[in-house]
Backbone as CSV, one residue per row, in Angstrom:
resi,resn,N_x,N_y,N_z,CA_x,CA_y,CA_z,C_x,C_y,C_z
1,UNK,0.820,-1.052,-0.047,0.010,0.150,0.236,1.009,1.382,0.097
2,UNK,0.592,2.233,-0.797,1.336,3.332,-0.807,1.171,4.360,0.238
3,UNK,2.112,5.072,0.605,1.848,5.917,2.176,1.876,7.360,1.684
4,UNK,1.357,7.990,2.716,1.185,9.314,2.207,1.983,10.238,3.183
5,UNK,2.607,11.408,2.539,3.433,12.482,3.487,3.014,13.760,3.053
6,UNK,2.885,14.714,4.622,2.713,15.762,4.244,3.407,16.880,3.448
7,UNK,2.995,17.866,3.072,3.752,18.959,2.128,3.775,20.112,2.617
8,UNK,4.450,21.011,2.202,4.338,22.212,2.981,3.159,23.126,2.405
9,UNK,2.278,22.643,1.353,0.937,23.455,1.106,-0.206,22.868,2.044
10,UNK,0.183,22.050,2.713,-1.022,21.294,3.589,-1.611,20.051,3.007
11,UNK,-1.092,19.687,1.710,-1.968,18.513,1.343,-1.222,17.213,1.421
12,UNK,-1.743,16.032,1.576,-1.111,14.715,1.501,-0.708,14.379,-0.055
13,UNK,0.466,14.061,-0.170,0.761,13.355,-1.438,1.344,11.574,-1.136
14,UNK,0.878,11.126,-2.078,1.486,9.767,-2.051,2.960,9.703,-2.362
15,UNK,3.581,8.494,-1.790,4.926,8.473,-1.925,5.397,8.131,-3.209
16,UNK,4.474,7.389,-3.981,4.440,6.938,-5.204,4.685,8.175,-6.166
17,UNK,3.819,9.205,-5.994,3.829,10.329,-6.740,5.021,11.228,-6.567
18,UNK,5.476,11.208,-5.281,6.704,11.978,-4.842,7.964,11.479,-5.661
19,UNK,8.053,9.760,-5.730,8.940,9.272,-6.549,9.054,9.369,-7.893
20,UNK,7.826,9.418,-8.723,7.931,9.995,-9.566,8.121,11.091,-10.168
21,UNK,8.053,12.041,-9.448,8.197,13.663,-9.905,9.489,13.809,-9.579
22,UNK,10.395,13.150,-8.490,11.639,13.161,-8.259,12.512,12.809,-9.453
23,UNK,11.918,11.718,-9.997,12.518,11.135,-11.369,12.417,12.117,-12.516
24,UNK,11.178,12.705,-12.759,10.987,13.456,-13.687,11.680,14.769,-13.749
25,UNK,12.135,15.502,-12.299,12.882,16.435,-12.196,14.405,16.308,-11.830
26,UNK,14.836,14.977,-12.371,16.270,14.653,-12.468,17.022,15.322,-13.225
27,UNK,17.927,16.454,-12.669,18.501,17.457,-13.871,19.719,16.792,-14.203
28,UNK,19.993,15.530,-13.945,21.495,15.045,-14.615,20.987,14.474,-15.899
29,UNK,19.402,14.547,-16.438,19.222,14.086,-17.684,19.028,15.512,-18.526
30,UNK,19.961,15.990,-19.041,19.967,16.903,-20.206,19.479,16.522,-21.460
31,UNK,18.555,17.294,-21.960,17.823,17.192,-23.172,18.518,17.809,-24.322
32,UNK,18.272,17.374,-25.495,18.498,18.075,-26.820,20.021,18.697,-26.852
33,UNK,20.950,17.995,-26.667,22.303,18.637,-26.675,22.638,18.974,-27.912
34,UNK,23.437,20.077,-28.277,23.593,20.528,-29.786,24.544,19.495,-30.617
35,UNK,24.040,19.239,-31.796,24.498,18.051,-32.450,26.261,18.255,-32.567
36,UNK,26.726,19.748,-32.377,28.179,19.950,-32.426,28.657,19.481,-31.240
37,UNK,28.105,19.361,-30.203,28.871,19.367,-28.651,29.836,18.112,-28.594
38,UNK,29.259,16.951,-29.295,30.222,15.636,-29.089,31.625,15.977,-29.516
39,UNK,31.575,16.667,-31.145,33.095,16.835,-31.820,33.857,17.827,-30.915
40,UNK,32.974,18.902,-30.492,33.686,20.018,-29.832,34.433,19.239,-28.176
41,UNK,33.777,18.557,-27.800,33.762,18.098,-26.369,35.180,16.937,-26.598
42,UNK,35.261,16.196,-27.624,36.303,15.545,-28.178,37.455,16.203,-28.250
43,UNK,37.342,17.553,-29.144,38.691,18.489,-29.319,39.070,18.923,-28.108
44,UNK,38.241,19.318,-27.072,38.535,20.097,-26.026,39.335,19.034,-25.163
45,UNK,39.024,17.651,-25.219,39.629,16.685,-24.411,41.177,16.575,-24.866
46,UNK,41.034,16.337,-26.350,42.373,16.360,-26.602,43.481,17.330,-26.442
47,UNK,42.712,18.630,-26.458,43.911,19.809,-26.149,43.944,19.917,-24.508
48,UNK,43.286,19.133,-23.565,43.155,19.514,-22.311,42.768,20.563,-21.748
49,UNK,41.692,20.973,-22.534,41.067,22.267,-22.137,40.015,22.032,-20.899
50,UNK,40.037,22.517,-19.893,39.079,22.050,-18.709,38.754,23.039,-18.249
51,UNK,38.582,24.192,-18.911,37.643,25.301,-18.539,36.356,25.716,-19.132
52,UNK,35.784,24.760,-19.842,34.571,24.913,-20.399,33.596,24.598,-19.576
53,UNK,32.358,25.592,-20.138,31.105,25.319,-19.400,30.622,23.723,-19.227
54,UNK,29.935,23.260,-18.266,29.014,22.107,-18.391,27.695,22.167,-19.072
55,UNK,27.309,20.995,-18.627,26.147,20.549,-19.572,24.948,21.393,-19.047
56,UNK,24.994,21.568,-17.691,23.916,22.215,-16.889,23.932,23.996,-17.413
57,UNK,25.214,24.266,-17.517,25.016,25.484,-17.912,24.703,26.044,-19.060
58,UNK,25.228,24.978,-20.329,25.023,25.160,-21.409,23.390,24.978,-21.673
59,UNK,22.619,24.197,-21.024,21.108,23.987,-21.111,20.679,25.488,-20.516
60,UNK,21.042,25.833,-19.632,20.328,26.990,-19.134,20.633,28.174,-20.143
61,UNK,21.721,28.168,-20.638,22.382,29.323,-21.898,21.418,29.337,-22.975
62,UNK,21.235,27.971,-23.504,20.311,27.743,-24.540,18.788,28.376,-24.243
63,UNK,18.193,28.158,-23.042,17.055,28.211,-22.592,16.666,30.023,-22.659
64,UNK,17.847,30.635,-21.874,17.981,31.831,-21.736,18.316,32.626,-23.051
65,UNK,18.827,32.499,-23.893,18.890,32.625,-25.145,17.653,32.666,-26.186
66,UNK,16.822,31.547,-25.919,15.687,31.601,-26.702,14.682,32.528,-26.167
67,UNK,14.926,32.954,-24.835,13.796,34.159,-24.390,14.169,35.255,-24.836
68,UNK,15.273,35.644,-25.841,15.287,36.885,-26.348,15.359,36.606,-28.019
69,UNK,13.921,36.813,-28.618,14.179,36.699,-29.940,14.752,38.046,-30.734
70,UNK,15.258,37.896,-32.045,15.599,38.942,-32.581,16.836,39.664,-31.933
71,UNK,17.308,39.097,-31.158,18.790,39.569,-29.988,20.108,39.605,-30.591
72,UNK,20.598,40.506,-29.977,22.016,40.606,-30.145,22.668,40.114,-28.818
73,UNK,23.616,38.919,-29.184,23.923,38.095,-28.097,25.720,38.406,-28.112
74,UNK,26.063,38.313,-26.712,27.536,38.557,-26.679,28.108,37.346,-25.813
75,UNK,29.182,36.693,-26.349,30.035,35.758,-25.421,31.592,35.956,-25.566
76,UNK,31.618,36.548,-23.900,33.117,37.119,-23.658,34.135,35.611,-23.124
77,UNK,34.755,35.003,-24.195,35.413,33.694,-23.678,34.760,32.623,-24.439
78,UNK,35.119,32.296,-25.713,34.670,31.332,-26.662,34.939,30.217,-25.925
79,UNK,36.348,30.187,-25.830,37.170,28.627,-25.392,37.136,27.914,-26.893
80,UNK,36.602,26.407,-26.451,36.729,25.681,-27.744,35.156,25.745,-28.507
81,UNK,34.080,26.606,-27.637,32.759,26.459,-28.367,31.676,25.839,-27.616
82,UNK,31.961,24.960,-26.627,31.116,24.420,-26.048,29.693,24.961,-25.557
83,UNK,29.826,26.376,-25.050,28.643,27.086,-24.405,28.123,27.928,-25.677
84,UNK,29.023,28.154,-26.673,28.866,28.718,-27.775,27.724,28.089,-28.523
85,UNK,27.731,26.682,-28.720,27.061,25.970,-29.552,25.854,25.739,-28.753
86,UNK,25.475,25.782,-27.346,24.436,25.819,-26.598,23.749,27.174,-26.971
87,UNK,24.381,28.151,-27.038,23.866,29.631,-27.031,23.046,29.651,-28.563
88,UNK,23.790,29.238,-29.340,23.376,29.123,-31.049,22.413,28.249,-30.899
89,UNK,22.142,27.058,-30.298,20.894,26.316,-30.389,19.600,26.849,-29.816
90,UNK,19.609,28.039,-29.149,18.729,28.522,-28.429,18.103,29.758,-29.261
91,UNK,18.797,30.244,-30.312,18.828,31.563,-31.096,17.791,31.380,-31.844
92,UNK,16.865,31.950,-32.059,16.173,32.259,-33.219,16.787,32.565,-34.619
93,UNK,15.991,32.744,-35.668,16.828,33.111,-37.005,17.176,34.530,-37.344
94,UNK,16.675,35.526,-36.460,16.784,36.711,-36.569,18.049,37.322,-35.482
95,UNK,18.626,36.315,-34.586,19.313,36.895,-33.977,20.835,36.784,-34.219
96,UNK,21.824,37.146,-33.490,23.285,37.172,-33.885,23.993,37.022,-32.611
97,UNK,25.134,36.543,-32.688,25.908,36.356,-32.000,27.445,36.727,-32.250
98,UNK,28.067,37.579,-31.091,29.531,37.600,-31.429,30.078,37.210,-30.136
99,UNK,31.503,36.373,-30.610,31.910,35.670,-29.411,33.439,35.900,-29.608
100,UNK,34.050,36.111,-28.307,35.248,36.832,-28.519,36.056,35.914,-27.625
101,UNK,37.408,35.596,-28.255,38.308,34.530,-27.483,39.882,35.083,-28.116
102,UNK,40.918,34.842,-26.998,42.129,35.281,-27.368,42.974,34.264,-27.626
103,UNK,42.592,33.165,-27.584,43.371,31.971,-27.855,43.026,31.359,-29.092
104,UNK,43.922,31.470,-30.325,43.529,31.016,-31.791,43.149,29.154,-31.733
105,UNK,44.024,28.875,-30.983,43.916,27.328,-30.874,42.524,26.774,-30.091
106,UNK,42.035,27.326,-29.526,40.638,27.193,-28.734,39.761,27.778,-30.198
107,UNK,39.764,28.891,-30.490,38.761,29.344,-31.198,38.252,28.612,-32.649
108,UNK,39.487,28.104,-32.772,39.594,27.362,-34.234,38.720,26.140,-34.134
109,UNK,38.618,25.613,-32.728,37.878,24.337,-32.556,36.523,24.627,-33.080
110,UNK,36.246,25.948,-32.128,34.574,26.409,-32.374,34.453,26.685,-33.802
111,UNK,35.068,27.257,-34.575,35.059,27.747,-35.691,34.763,26.675,-36.516
112,UNK,35.742,25.577,-36.643,35.337,24.186,-37.369,33.977,23.737,-37.099
113,UNK,33.446,23.609,-36.097,32.438,22.753,-35.597,31.143,23.506,-36.004
114,UNK,30.940,25.076,-35.657,29.937,26.008,-35.507,29.753,26.676,-36.929
115,UNK,29.051,25.873,-37.840,29.201,26.709,-39.158,27.694,27.136,-39.274
116,UNK,27.951,28.746,-38.941,26.456,29.278,-38.648,26.483,30.959,-38.979
117,UNK,25.899,31.223,-39.945,26.232,32.622,-40.521,25.774,33.691,-39.491
118,UNK,24.916,33.545,-38.441,24.629,34.285,-37.253,25.487,34.390,-36.581
119,UNK,26.925,33.732,-36.376,27.622,33.667,-35.241,29.126,34.415,-36.102
120,UNK,29.520,35.542,-35.572,30.916,36.042,-35.686,32.113,35.686,-34.638
121,UNK,32.812,35.061,-35.030,33.988,34.646,-33.992,35.214,35.880,-34.486
122,UNK,35.547,36.375,-32.787,36.438,37.265,-33.054,37.697,37.053,-32.064
123,UNK,38.698,36.998,-33.040,40.164,36.363,-32.451,40.885,37.712,-31.793
124,UNK,40.861,37.937,-30.754,41.492,39.270,-30.282,41.376,39.214,-28.698
125,UNK,42.257,39.935,-28.126,42.350,40.125,-26.526,41.068,41.117,-26.261
126,UNK,40.347,40.204,-25.252,39.322,40.578,-24.797,39.228,42.177,-23.968
127,UNK,40.205,42.183,-23.362,40.447,43.801,-22.902,40.467,44.968,-23.795
128,UNK,41.056,44.539,-24.915,41.139,45.699,-26.080,39.860,45.491,-26.574
129,UNK,39.181,44.299,-26.625,37.823,44.468,-27.663,36.899,45.319,-26.670
130,UNK,36.543,45.147,-25.676,35.796,45.902,-24.564,36.087,47.410,-24.474
131,UNK,37.535,47.683,-24.608,37.834,49.394,-24.701,37.564,49.467,-25.851
132,UNK,37.720,49.026,-26.827,37.342,49.936,-28.221,36.163,49.445,-28.931
133,UNK,35.307,48.619,-28.310,34.182,48.233,-29.194,33.013,49.529,-29.224
134,UNK,32.575,50.033,-29.938,31.628,51.099,-30.156,30.461,51.048,-30.859
135,UNK,30.170,49.625,-31.395,28.860,49.069,-31.967,27.739,49.209,-30.924
136,UNK,26.686,48.535,-31.941,25.263,48.204,-31.071,25.208,47.537,-29.759
137,UNK,24.351,47.875,-28.676,24.461,47.296,-27.604,23.743,45.680,-27.560
138,UNK,23.781,45.241,-26.610,23.119,43.737,-26.573,22.247,43.314,-25.695
139,UNK,21.612,42.339,-26.105,20.487,41.991,-25.176,20.863,40.894,-24.149
140,UNK,21.943,40.042,-24.426,22.342,38.813,-23.622,23.850,38.838,-23.671
141,UNK,24.565,38.943,-22.679,26.063,38.849,-22.538,26.333,37.542,-21.543
142,UNK,27.007,36.685,-22.007,27.405,35.433,-21.332,29.226,35.802,-20.890
143,UNK,29.344,36.250,-19.872,30.900,36.463,-19.668,31.605,35.377,-18.837
144,UNK,32.452,34.604,-19.788,33.264,33.585,-19.310,34.686,33.663,-19.527
145,UNK,35.065,34.914,-19.302,36.464,35.281,-19.121,36.717,36.354,-18.154
146,UNK,38.151,36.388,-17.757,38.167,37.879,-16.811,37.833,38.945,-17.312
147,UNK,38.133,39.657,-18.575,37.717,40.848,-19.102,36.080,40.291,-19.019
148,UNK,35.095,41.410,-18.520,34.012,41.203,-18.668,32.977,40.652,-17.508
149,UNK,34.017,40.324,-16.637,33.789,39.579,-15.606,34.341,40.262,-14.254
150,UNK,35.789,39.654,-13.924,36.324,40.526,-12.903,36.865,41.740,-13.272
151,UNK,37.112,41.716,-14.505,37.856,43.102,-15.236,36.791,43.487,-15.971
152,UNK,37.046,44.867,-16.043,36.368,45.907,-17.017,34.760,45.657,-17.181
153,UNK,34.342,45.393,-15.966,32.699,45.163,-15.542,32.027,46.093,-16.003
154,UNK,32.379,47.355,-15.748,31.608,48.802,-16.203,31.416,48.717,-17.596
155,UNK,32.547,48.762,-18.369,32.457,48.558,-19.730,31.483,47.626,-20.203
156,UNK,31.478,46.522,-19.831,30.536,45.440,-20.024,29.206,45.839,-19.951
157,UNK,28.846,45.806,-18.605,27.472,46.367,-18.408,26.832,47.234,-19.027
158,UNK,27.400,48.333,-19.365,27.198,49.323,-20.381,26.862,49.203,-22.008
159,UNK,27.344,47.925,-22.303,27.019,47.339,-23.596,25.522,46.485,-23.393
160,UNK,24.839,46.410,-22.239,23.735,45.695,-22.389,22.402,46.869,-22.332
161,UNK,21.559,46.297,-22.952,20.329,46.904,-23.144,19.806,46.904,-21.834
162,UNK,18.705,47.917,-21.600,17.638,47.607,-20.511,16.843,46.630,-20.578
163,UNK,16.634,45.358,-19.642,16.051,44.388,-19.824,17.003,43.299,-20.377
164,UNK,18.209,43.372,-20.316,19.074,42.477,-20.973,19.637,41.428,-19.678
165,UNK,20.154,40.440,-20.349,20.511,39.367,-19.486,22.163,39.415,-19.312
166,UNK,22.633,39.492,-18.221,24.047,38.995,-17.778,24.384,37.947,-16.922
167,UNK,25.083,36.753,-17.883,25.088,35.931,-17.052,26.459,35.278,-16.605
168,UNK,26.942,34.885,-15.841,28.396,34.370,-15.236,28.131,32.924,-14.692
169,UNK,29.098,32.225,-14.895,29.220,30.985,-14.216,30.630,30.881,-13.062
170,UNK,30.701,29.370,-12.861,32.177,29.515,-11.817,32.097,30.296,-11.062
171,UNK,30.863,30.590,-10.081,31.031,31.569,-8.997,31.123,30.607,-7.806
172,UNK,31.030,29.115,-7.698,31.253,28.151,-6.763,32.867,28.065,-6.687
173,UNK,33.392,27.606,-5.579,35.127,27.160,-5.866,35.048,26.000,-6.805
174,UNK,36.030,26.289,-7.796,36.603,25.436,-8.881,37.728,24.970,-8.658
175,UNK,38.313,23.645,-9.070,39.779,22.980,-8.737,40.778,23.644,-9.325
176,UNK,40.257,24.510,-10.483,41.344,24.946,-11.418,41.564,26.803,-10.743
177,UNK,40.695,27.314,-9.710,40.788,28.329,-9.239,42.350,28.568,-8.671
178,UNK,42.933,29.799,-8.862,44.318,30.099,-8.427,43.993,30.692,-6.736
179,UNK,45.143,30.535,-5.980,45.170,31.057,-4.496,44.588,32.433,-4.534
180,UNK,43.485,32.723,-3.782,43.007,33.972,-3.626,42.056,34.236,-4.308
181,UNK,41.426,33.592,-5.375,40.609,33.858,-6.246,38.911,33.544,-5.650
182,UNK,39.035,33.040,-4.596,37.848,32.599,-3.763,37.465,34.156,-3.008
183,UNK,38.420,34.890,-2.872,37.949,36.114,-2.218,37.679,37.197,-3.457
184,UNK,38.175,37.134,-4.477,37.553,37.789,-5.655,36.239,37.594,-6.143
185,UNK,36.131,36.440,-6.097,34.599,35.895,-6.433,33.566,36.335,-5.240
186,UNK,33.859,36.289,-4.224,33.107,36.918,-3.108,32.768,38.264,-3.210
187,UNK,33.744,39.346,-3.671,33.849,40.403,-3.682,32.803,41.092,-4.971
188,UNK,33.109,40.215,-5.864,32.522,40.764,-7.228,30.846,39.830,-7.022
189,UNK,30.582,38.864,-6.127,29.208,38.999,-6.153,28.334,39.783,-5.192
190,UNK,29.308,40.462,-4.162,29.142,41.526,-3.529,28.482,42.911,-4.094
191,UNK,29.616,43.098,-5.130,29.056,44.222,-5.762,28.313,43.762,-6.498
192,UNK,27.828,43.015,-7.267,26.513,42.822,-8.259,25.421,43.008,-7.247
193,UNK,25.558,42.557,-6.171,24.391,42.508,-5.115,24.036,43.760,-4.538
194,UNK,25.140,44.949,-4.657,24.834,46.082,-3.809,24.376,47.137,-5.041
195,UNK,24.327,46.545,-6.252,24.002,47.851,-7.109,22.500,47.685,-7.359
196,UNK,21.975,49.135,-7.445,20.472,49.286,-7.616,20.164,49.210,-9.152
197,UNK,20.924,49.148,-10.043,20.685,49.272,-11.461,20.314,47.799,-12.021
198,UNK,20.796,46.636,-10.982,20.415,45.324,-11.437,19.685,44.542,-10.584
199,UNK,19.215,43.442,-11.609,18.434,42.501,-10.445,19.231,41.311,-10.400
200,UNK,19.386,40.567,-9.551,20.486,39.213,-9.332,19.541,38.108,-8.827
201,UNK,19.656,37.213,-9.400,19.357,35.629,-8.858,20.635,34.918,-9.117
202,UNK,20.969,34.108,-7.756,22.124,33.468,-7.584,21.439,32.050,-7.766
203,UNK,22.407,31.034,-8.419,21.774,29.628,-8.558,22.989,28.817,-7.835
204,UNK,22.758,28.127,-6.939,23.703,27.217,-6.035,23.718,25.954,-6.565
205,UNK,23.986,25.683,-7.824,23.733,24.890,-8.968,24.946,24.707,-10.171
206,UNK,24.963,23.840,-10.627,26.090,23.601,-11.546,27.637,24.005,-10.835
207,UNK,28.202,25.109,-11.695,29.343,25.466,-11.151,28.836,27.040,-10.156
208,UNK,28.045,26.953,-9.927,27.512,28.406,-9.320,27.306,29.541,-10.402
209,UNK,26.074,29.830,-10.578,25.455,30.619,-11.942,25.215,31.877,-11.493
210,UNK,24.989,32.793,-11.796,24.286,34.340,-11.449,23.634,34.765,-12.513
211,UNK,22.445,35.208,-12.696,21.723,35.813,-13.855,21.382,37.028,-13.359
212,UNK,21.558,38.097,-14.385,21.491,39.334,-13.837,20.666,40.154,-14.951
213,UNK,19.853,40.762,-14.554,18.882,41.517,-15.495,19.204,43.178,-15.237
214,UNK,19.605,43.949,-16.269,19.741,45.170,-16.142,18.534,46.071,-16.290
215,UNK,17.953,46.835,-15.216,16.909,47.582,-15.114,17.003,48.680,-16.377
């Protein structure tokens, strides 16, 4: 016989129902992985590149990109293109992505595997790009590099339209963090939370994600 458990809303639920719902909400099952992902992941492993975003972050990026139709999107830190592939998978036909990387070996993996006219790959120093960019603003920024995140943040957030999304990951301690980086991360989180022009949600999930909306 199935037993029942009280819930926070005052109702009783069958333990069978709870078990089924738990299975349905298993976030280790990631759906609709981009077709390019496997080849990019293999190339990343061959290069021993271990700084790419994980599947959870990728899935979230795809969903958030899909919430911005006809959008201009920016990625700072292409890497080998794992996160790039997820962002592109969420974009509609009228959206465009600019993705910036300073490592030619890494960005070539992305270019080779993501053949999409909506994507502009920019091989350059992220610091210089942010200092010199004078084009249109963006509706979505994924900052996965030092410039745009810990450095030149003001220049970066100024490139975001009102209502735009600013997303960062790796805000929980990571094995590849250098000594003292935890203090830098804590200070940056506090900086974001104290701003009156931003709405911030922290996700203690994946590698530690923050979703920020500019008022």
